[in-house]
N, C-alpha and C positions, 0 to 999 in steps of 0.2 A: 502495498501501497503505499502509495508515497504522500510524504507528510513534511510538511516544512516546523524543524523542530522550535524556531522562535516563538512561531502562530501558535502551535501548541500549547506550549508554555507558558506562554498568554493566559491562553483560553482557559489553561488548568489553574491558573495560580488564581483566577475570580472565586470569589466564595459563593457568590450564588451558583457557576456551573458545577463546583465541589457537592453542593448541597444538590441536584438536583441529582447527581449519578448519585447520591447516598440513596435517596430517596427513592431510585430505581434497583437499588444493588437487590435486593429481594423480590420483588414484582413487575412485572410493568403496568405503566400508567402511560395517559393521554393529558395532551398541554391543558385543557380546561383544569381537572381535577392534581395537577401540580401548583397550580396559579393562585389554588383556591386556598393549599393549605400552605402553601409561600407566601400569599397574601399579596403576589404580585400580577401584573396586568398580562392575560393569556398572551396579547402578541408578543410581549416581548420572552415570554417562556418557550414559542414557539419558536421565534429564532433563535437561544440558546440552542435548542434541542434539535433544528437542524444542523446549525451550526456544530456542535458535536458529534451527528452523525456521517459528516462529511472528512471531519478526522477520524472516522473509524470507532470513536471511543462507542456509541449505540447503535443500535438497527433499527428497523421501525418495520412495523405492517398494517395493512388499512383492516380495519374491524368496524363493525356497525353497535356502536351502543345510543339508540333512540336518534342518531343520526351516526355518517361515518366519519369516523374520527383515526387519529394516527398512533399507534400504543407505537410507544418506546420500550425497549429494553437495554439494558446492559449487553454490550457485544466487546470481552478481553480479550481475543484473539490477536492481538496485533498493538494491545497495552495492557500490562499488568496492574493489575487493581487490585491492592489488599485491604481490609479493614480490619486494622490492628484496636487493643481496648482506647486507645488513646483517641481515635477518628479515623481518619482515610489518609493512605499513602498509595501515587501514583508512581509506577517505574516505566517507562521509556526507553526501548533500547533502538539506537538509529542503524541506518544501514551499516553504517562503519563501525558497530558492534558496541560503541560507547551508549552507556545506561548513566540516564537521567532522574532524578526521584524527586518526587515533591511531595512534601507533608502537609496535612490541613488538621489542624488541633481542634477537634467539634466541641472543645467547651470554650472559646473564647466569645466573653461576647461585650459589649461595649458599655463598660462598667466606668461612669461616671470620673474625671480627674481629680485631683484632688492638693493641688498644688500647693497648698497648707492645712496641717488637720494640730490642732492642740486641744489639752484635755482631754475629757470625757473617758478617765482613765475608767470608774465606775461602771459608766456605760457600757461600754466593750467589754467589763467582766459577766456583767447583767446578760448580755446577752447569750453569755456559753449557756444559762440557767435550763433555756427549755425549748421542746422541740422549735414552736412557734415563737417571734419574740414582735411586737408591736414598737414600733419609735412613734411616737405622738408629739406633735407641737407646734406654736404658729410658723407662719411663711419665713425662710429665711434663716430659724434657728439651727440647723447643720444636722438635722435629719439622715438626708443622702449623705453629706460627708460622713456622718458618722457609718452608716449600713457600707458605704465606698470603703472606709479603714477595715471595719471587720471581714469583708470580702475578699481583698487586699494580703489581709493576714493567711485565711486559711485558702487562700486558692496557692499559696505560696507552702503549707502545707500538703498541696497536691488533692484539695477536694474540685469536686469538677462546680463551674458556678452557673447558674440561672440567671439573669440579671433581667428583668421588663418594666419599663414603664409606662404607668399608664396615662390614658387618653380619652377624652367624653365619649368616644364614639367608639372605644372598644368592646368588644361583642364577648360573647364567653366560647363560643367558638372559633372566634381569630386566636385568642389566647390559649383556647386545650391547641390549635393546629400547631400554634409556638412550642408548646411543651413538649407535643408529639416530636416534631422535627429533633428540637434536642435529646427526647431520649430514645430516636431509632437511632442518633449519630453516634451516643455512648452501647448501644448494645442492645436496649430493650425496643423491640419493635412494634410489641400487642397495641398499645394506643394507635399508631400510624395505621398500622394494618385494617385495624377496625374501622378509621376514618377513610382510608382510601377505597372500604369497601359500602362507604355510605351509610354506613353508622352513626346514627343520631342520638342515642338513650342517655341522657344526661346522665342515668346513674351508672351505666356501664362505661363511660367516658370518668368517672367521679372513680372507680372502684379499678380502671384498668392506671389511669393517675398515679392510684394509689399505689398500686403494687410495683409500680415502676421506680418509686424513690428510694434510693437505698442509704445510707451510712452517710457515704464518700459525699454526696451530694449539697449544696447549697442553692436556694432557690431565692431571689430577691425582686419584690413586687414594691415599686416605688410612686408615690404619688395616689395611694388608693383612695383620697378623697375625691376623684376622679371619675370615681367609679361610676356608672348609669345603669350599668344593666345588671339585674338583679340575682339573673343566674350566675354570676360573678360572684357577689355576694355569698348564695347561696354554698357555692364550689368551698369558699372558705370556712364557711359555717360547718360544711360536713366531713373537711378533712382532718382527722384526727387519729391518732396514733401512725402516727409517719414517723417513721427509719428516719430521715435525713434533716435537714434545717430550713426552715420556711422565716422571712421577713421580712415585715409591711412597714411605711413608712405612710402619715398621712396625718394633715393635718387638724382630722377632728375622729375622735373616737369611734372608731367602723362598729357598727350597727352587729357583727357574728359576736362580737365580744359580751360573754358571761361570766357571772361568779361562778357557775360552774367549771370553764374552762381553766382546768389547773395545770394544762400543758401548752399556757400561754401566757410569759412575761411583757409587761405592761410598760413600758420606758416612756414617760413623760418628760420630753425635754424643756431644762429652763438656759437660760440667760447664761453666758460666761460669768467666770468671776474675775477680779480686777487681775489677780497673776496671769489667767488665760487670755484675760485682754490685754496684757501690754504682750505676752509672749504673740499672738498674732498681730499686731500690730509691728513689733519687731520683726516678724518672720516677712513682712510686708515692704519693711523700709521705713516703716514711720518711726521717729524717736521724740519721746514728748519728756519733756522736764516733769517734776512732780504733782507743780501745779496745772499746767495743763490736762498731763492726761488725767488725774484725779476730776477735771471739770468734765474731758472728754467722759469719762466712766461714768461720769451722774446723768449727762446728757443722750449717750449713746448705748447704756442700758448695758454694755457687753451681748448684744443683740450681733453673730456673725454677717448678714449681709449687710446690714447698716457698716459695723465698723468695713466690712470691704468697701462700702460704698466712700465712705470718709476717707478712706486710702485713697482711693480713686483721685475725689477733690481735691486733697493737696497736695498734687504731684505738681500742679502751677501753680499753690494758691500757700500760704503761710500757714499754717495747721489756727496758729493765735484767732486771724481773722476769720478761718473758717467756722473755727469754734465761737467767736463771738456773734457771726450771724446766724447760729443755728437756732431753728422758734422752738417753742414750747411742747408744741404738738405739731405728728406729719413729719418729722426730724428726715424720716426717706423721702418724701416727696421734694425740698430744700434740697438734700446730697443731688439727686438725682438729675434737677433743673441745672444747680451747677455744673454737674458732667454734662450735661446736655447741651448746656450753652458754649462749650469748648470743645465740642465736637467739629470735625470738620462739615461742609455741607453735604460730603460722600458719606460718610460716617451717619451723619445723622438721616440723612435717607434710607440710608438699610435698615437700621434700627425702628425708624417709623412704618417701613413696611411691614414688619416683623411683629408689630403690635398689632398689624390688623388681622394675624392668624388664630385659632384659639386652639391649635393642634400645633405642634413641631411643623416645620414647612423644609419640604427637603430644595435641596438647592439647585435643582431642574425648576422648580417655580419660581426661588426668588430671582433667580437671575434674568428670567422673564419679565418680572413686575420692576423690578431695581432699573433694568436700562442704563445701566451707564458704566464706562470704562473700568475696568482694575477691582472688578467684582471681587475675585477670589480674594485681592491684597486687602479688601476695605472688609470683606468678611473674618479674615483670621487675624487681621489690625484688633478686630473688635472681640471676638473670643481668643484672642493674648492677655485682652485686657478686664475681661469677664467682666465686659458689659452686657454679652449673650454666653448662651450656652449650649452643648451640642447633647441632642439625647436620641439614642438609635440611628445615627447619621444624619441626623435631620437638625435644624434649630430653633432658639426659642429663646424669650424676653424671661428672666424670673419676676416671679409673678406679680409683687411688690413696683414694680416700676413699670410692668405694662399696662397700665391702665392711664399715669401718670401720660406715658408716652404719644397712647391710642388717642389723648383730649388733643394731642397738638397735630396729627395728619391733618392736612388739608385734602378735598378731592375722596373723601370716602367713598362715596358710592359708585366712583369711576375706579376704583383699584375693588370693590368688593364683586363687582361686574368680573373687571379683567381676570380676578381670581377663581371665580366662579367655573368660568370659562375655560381659565386650564386645569382646571380638577375633572373639569368634565371631559379633556382633551384626554386626559390618563385613562378613564374605564375601569379602574379600581373600585374597591366597595368601597374604600373611604374617600374615593375620592368623588364619586356621584355623593355620600355623602355630603362634604364640602362641599360641592358643588351645589348642591340644593339650599344649603346652611347659608352661605356667602349670596346668592339669588336672594335668600327672603331678608337679608340683612341688605341687599340695596334695593328692595320692596319688588321688586320681580318676580311674583306667586307665580304668574303665567308661566313661564319660564321654569320655575323652579317645579309645577305640576307638571309638566312634561315630561320631565326625566322618570317622575312617577310611573308616568301614562307609556314611557316609549320602551319597547322590549330592548331589554340590555345583555350583556355578553354575559351577567353576573347576577344573578337574584338577591337582593340586600336581606330577604326573608331567609330566602334557603342559608344563606350562608351566616345565620345568627346575630344580624345587628337590628336584633328589634326593638331590645330601651329606645338606642339614637335614631331610629328611624322613627318610632313612632312621637320622639318629641317632635319631630321635622314636619311629621304626618298632620301632628295635632293642630298646626299655625293655620291649614286650610280650613275656610270655611266656604258655604256653599256658593254665597253670593260674589264673591271674591276671584274665581276663576269660571273657564266656559264648563257647562255641565258634564261633557263628556272625559274632561279631565278629573272633576268632581267623582265620576263612575269609577275613577283608577285608584284616588282616593280611597274610597270607601271600600273599595275589594282590598287595599294593601289594608288598612284598619283591621277587617273584619279578618285575615287572616290572621293576623301578629296578634287576634284577641284570641282567637280559635288554640292557640299555641299556646296562650295562657293560659289557658282554661274557661276565661269567660264568655263561655257558650252565651248565654242574654245581652253581651254588648256585643258580641259579634253579630250575635241574629238581627239585631237592628243597623248596624254597618249594612248589612245585606239586604234590608228590607230596604234602607234608605235607596242606597245602590240599585234594587230595582226600579223602586219607584222613578226615580232619574232618569233611568234608560229607558223607562215607560214614555216617560215626557217629552225628552230628545227623539225616541222610535232609535234606540240602539240594541239591535236583536244580539249581537252579539253578549254585549254587556247585561244581558236582560237576560241569557241565557246561563251565563258567568256565576248571575245572581243566585239563578234558582239551581243550579246545579250545586252553589256552596249551603241554601238554605237547606236542599234535600240532606245533607251530610250531616246538621246540623240536626232536625228530622229525627234521620237514622238514629246519632247517639243518644237523643232522648228518647227511643224504642216510638217515636210516632211513626208508622209504617205507611202509614194511611198518605198524611202531609206528601211524607218525603216523596212516595214515590209518586207524588201529583207531582211535585217541584222536578225531579227527574224525568217524569213523562213532558213537560213543557220542553223544558230546556233540553233534550234531546231531540224534539222536535224541532226547535228553532237551529240546530247547530246542522240537523240532515240540511234544512231549506240553506242554510250557509256555507254547507260542504265543510265544515271544520272537521278532517279527518279526525285528527288526533283527539281534540275534544269528547267528540261521539266514540272512541273507544274506551279514555278514559271513562266517559258516563255510563256506558255497557257493566264495563268492569263493575263501577260500585253499585249499581242497580242488582247485578250478580251476586254481589257480597250480600247484599239485605237479604235478598230473596235466601240467599243458602243459611243465614241467619233463622229464617224463620222456617225452614225445612221445604221450603217453596223450590225444589230440586229443579221440577221439569221447566219453569221460569226463568230462571237461575242460568238455567244451559242454554237455554236459546239467547241470552244476553250474552253473555260468556262464546256462544259460536259468532255470532256478529260480529262483537269486539273482535274475533281471532281473523275470521273473511278481510274486514278492512283492514286492518294492518297484515296481515297478507299481500294485500290489492296495492298500499302503499310502500311496501318493502322495509315495516315495521316489525323486524326480526326481537325488538326485544318486548315488544308487547306482543308478538305470536306466541313466544316462550312462556308468560306469564298467564295468557290465556289458555291455553293449552295443560297448563298444571291446574289452571282451578278449573276446566273442564274435567280431568280426573278427579281431581275433589269430586267432582257430583257423583261421578260412578261408583267411590271410593265410599262414599256414605249412604250407596245405596247398595252396596254392598255384590256390584258388576264388579268383582275387580281385576279379571280379563281384560276388560275394556281399557278402565283403569289403566291397567300396565301399560296396553298402548301408549295411551297418550303423555303417561310418564316418561316413556323412554324418547316419545318425540318432543317435548318440552326438554329434558337430558340433552338429547343430542344436539339443539339449537343453540341452548345454554353454554353447551363448550367449546359450539364454534364460534360464540362471539365472546368469549373469556367473561359472561359472567359467572362469577365466583358462586354470589349468594344462589343463586338459581340454580346451579351445579349442586349443592348443599341442599338447600331445600329439597330438588327432587332425591338427591339421597337418601333422604329423610323419610319420606312419604312412599319411596320404594321399599324399603326395610319395613315400615310398618302394614304394607300391604304383604308382604311376604308372611309377616307374623299371623294374617288372617289366614294366611293359604296355607298354614301351617308347615310353613318351610323352615325352620329358624334358625339353619346357618348361614341361609342366604339374608336373613333379614338381619343378623347379627353382623355380617360382613357388611353390607349397604349403612347400618348406623355407624360402623368404624369410618369408613370414608366419608358419611358428615359429620362425624365428631374430632376429624383430622384436620379438615376445613374451618369448621364454627371456630374451634381451641386457636389455630393459627390467624384468623380475624379475628379474635374476641367477639365471638356472637352469641352472648347470656340467652337470646330466647332458644336460639337452636340447641343450646347446649342442655338447655330443661326438657325440651323436647326430648333428648337425647337419653337422659335419666329417664323421662317418663315412659319411652319408648321398653328398655331392658328393665324397668318395672313389668310394663305389662308382660315381656318375653319369660321372664321369671317366674309370674306370676301362673302362667299358661303351664310350665314345666314345672310346678311344684313347688320349686325351688325360692320357699316363703318366705326366710330372711333376706336372703337377696334385694327379693325384689321389693321388700319394704325400705332398705337402707338408698334404692335408686329412687323408689318414688319422695323418702322425706327428702333426697337432695331436690329435686325438682321443682316438691314442694317448696324448699327457700328459698329457689332462685325464685319462681314465679313470685313467690310473697314481696322479696328484693324489688322486683319489680311492677307491683301493686298489679296484677292481669288476674282480675276477677272467672272471668272464661276457663283457664285453665285451673285456678283454684278448686273450680264448683268441679270439672275432670278430675284431678288427681287426686281428691279428697274423697270422691264417688267412689276411683279405684283404692285408695286406702280403707274406704269404709268393708267395703268388698274382700278385700285380702285379711282385716279381721275376722271376716264374720267367718274365711274361712277357717283362719288357726282359732276358731274357739272364742276370740274375745270380744264378747256380744258389748261391752258396757265402752269396749274403742268405738265399736263399730259405730254402737250410737251417737258417740260424741264427734265424729266424722261424717254425718248424716245432719246432725242439727246446723252444725257447723257451714255446707252445703244449702240447707234450707235457707239460711240468711244469705246467703249470694245470689241465690236463685228468685228470693224475694224483690232483692235490685235488678236483677239483668233480664227478668218472665223466663219465661219457659223456652229456653235457648235450645244449642245442639245438640247438650248431653242433657236434655230433660229426662229422656224417657229411660237412660241407664240408672239415672238416679230412681226414679221413681221403682224401677223393677227392686234394687238393689235394695232400698230400705223397706218397700215390700215384704222382702226374704227375713230382713232381721226382724221387724212387728213380726212377722210368722213366726219365726224362732219363738219370742217370748210370748206369744201365744194370743195374739192380737189379731186372728185372722179376719173380723170386720174391716178391720183400715186395710191390711194387708192386700183383700182382698180387691179394695177400690183404686190401691197404686198400682197392682198387677193390671187392671182394667184401663186406667191411665198413661200406663207404660205402651201399652197392647196401642192405645190413641195416637202417640208418641211417636210410635216405628214401623207407621206402617209400608212407608218404603226402604225401609231397612232389612231385610231376609237375616242377617246374621242375627242383628239385638232382637227382633221381631220375637223368631227362633227359639233364641235364649228367655225372654217374657215368656212366651206359651210355654216352654218346658216349666220350669219354675212355679207357675199356675196350674198346672197339671200334675204334679206334684201336691201343691196345696189342697186340692182337690181332692185326688186322690187319699190327701191323710184326715179331708175331712169325708171321705167315704161318699162324692159328690160324681153320681153318674158320669158326669163330662169330662173328665176326667181325661179318660182314654183319649178322648176328641182332640183333646188341644196338646195332647202328649202324640197323636198324628200327626198334627200342625207343624208340632217342632219338629220334627223326624222330618217330615217332609221340606222343607224350609233348610236346616244344613244340608241334604241330599242337595236341593236348588244350586248352592252355592259350594257344594262338593266339600262341605266343614267333617269330613271324615272322623276328626276326631272329638268333635261335639256328637256327633252320632254315637260314638261306642259309649261318652262316658255321659247321655241322657239313657242310653241303653242299660250302664251298671247300676244308676238310681234308680229307674224304671223295674230293675226286675227286684233291687233291693228292699221296695217297698212293697211288691206283689211277697216275697216272703217272709216279711214282717205282720202284712195281712193273715198271709194264713198259718 
């Protein structure tokens, strides 16, 4: 392969390029997913991937994932890439046989620099006390400086460092993505793998994060008062019993602190004492006589940032003159005005530009706004004099002087518009949020709303920017923007409220959207609102209203020929009907969705619909037909590398073979499923795996193993707060306890199930529950109640031959014990159904139990 060594080395010396290679070392991925994880523009990521492919480092192939995407993976045939514990090492062998190598330290973060550090010895000792330390204090008091000093010390001891400075727009998922990349670079892959496979369950993300933290890690989160996303607050509330060290700085006491948190040390920073103040002044080259120092300490109050500003002010003016001019209040404003007036015109303009930003600004945007020569010289000069500060490669002003500077800025509206346009051009999630914010500050609500309405490469809601996006969306009012834009705003607000669990408020948003869409005759918006309202009605269990909304939305989308929308509604209608046991109707919708997906070449949609169709036949005990559809779905999933789809099909095939009584095949498929599920840390799939093993071992009458696996599944279901799975699992445990003769235990499980079904209504597993509860009541001599439950189970299981056969058998045995002449009729119905689905093992068990009862009778 032809390669230019300088070009290769330049490419591989870039930190972002190395992070991309590191992400791809375990599993292929595509530009959009990598851009989401790294929080960078997709177009930029695509260019980097193309460059790395040309150099022979990566290879690619086209696949279909709801659209055609190019899937990249690491190709090390020409370049030796190794992943040692400390990060990543690349060795390049040239044509002449010379070896070059580049190492990448995975643990380096931009920790703030500390030109001067004095005092704080007691506080540094306090930081060692607990796994989590919170440093609190007013702006400029030295919170960040103290954290950075501690980090510098432990880094020298060999600890791995993660540093993140919060901004107002940080989302939970942005923070988790950043943490996942850090842990992946160290060698803990599970969190990133779960995210790459579209995993979004917050409890799973927290669990995986906690598993990845080890004793040799220190995590520093600076500026917690900036956090707006409640899910980030919840993250820190739930992080307990960690093995590493977490440091948090905040101007305010974080809400997650409580008296019960004995694992947290709270450190409240106060001003420097006289000795420390004098040491700081000396370190900054300022020497005062005793009288002047006493006056300075009295007026400056030992506040580190104010002391820094004083040092800057006395560079060109006598200290005595500065001290004489100091006002009684707002000393910091006076000092900054002294500094500000002495700045050159170029310096002043750049500082004014920076005051317009609510988050740290990139040099690319600053340079565009500044539009003066010698940008880098001015920027670095201000940074060197500590008048601006660098944060994660971007620049910002200290909080205490930003407001003062902002008041000095002329032409604010013009600058807001220019900044908004530049952020919009970036196309990143954070850029879109800032573009909307700056348009709103400029009074351009229509332009801000257009960003909400226009489809972007990134979905702010899917990317987890719920709180900052909602803050923007709540600034729009109906009469201020065009009606079609108002539809987009209410749609976005409704989606966020659904994710917050505020169904009532979400319902009102979608109703408002529907009303507005009707007023302006926007059929597409009207259909979108109906679809969302249908989903909320489904959540509430109001099936009739849900179906009305879905049907109206489907009719409109068919007229508009919106194929993807049609497929989505067919899937939701089918799943709703399946929950109601209306299998034939559900099948029609899944088939319709499949046909459309095939027609437009939407392979992911086809694979998903095939699996839904297989479920329908599986739940009706038509196992051979279900088997065909599962295999079709699996084949497609394997072709376009849908890892989750592959794992799900393995699980479903294993379950099917359990009912076909081919246990070796079943266990083989379950093993394949769990290998993938553990790799991508899919907790729900793992729960199903344990449940399925419980069922296998129950059938094989290995009851202790069965109970162990069922209980593991219950633990995960409770952790996930999944009532459907809990009702199923506790029904299974009740039956298992009955088989072992543990009647009271069986009754307890049934009572717990009954409470769940009161909330859920008569859902998918209700027929089986009624049968098991009937068996328990019959065993305790309550035949009348048991008989009613058997009859209810028969009613619920009419379209499930195997389940119906099991109920007929229990009913027949009960009738026989009660000497009822109908017993034989129901026994024959049971064996006929077992024969219909080829359940030979069930036939043998039924004959054995029936004959045993006849012997007792005789």
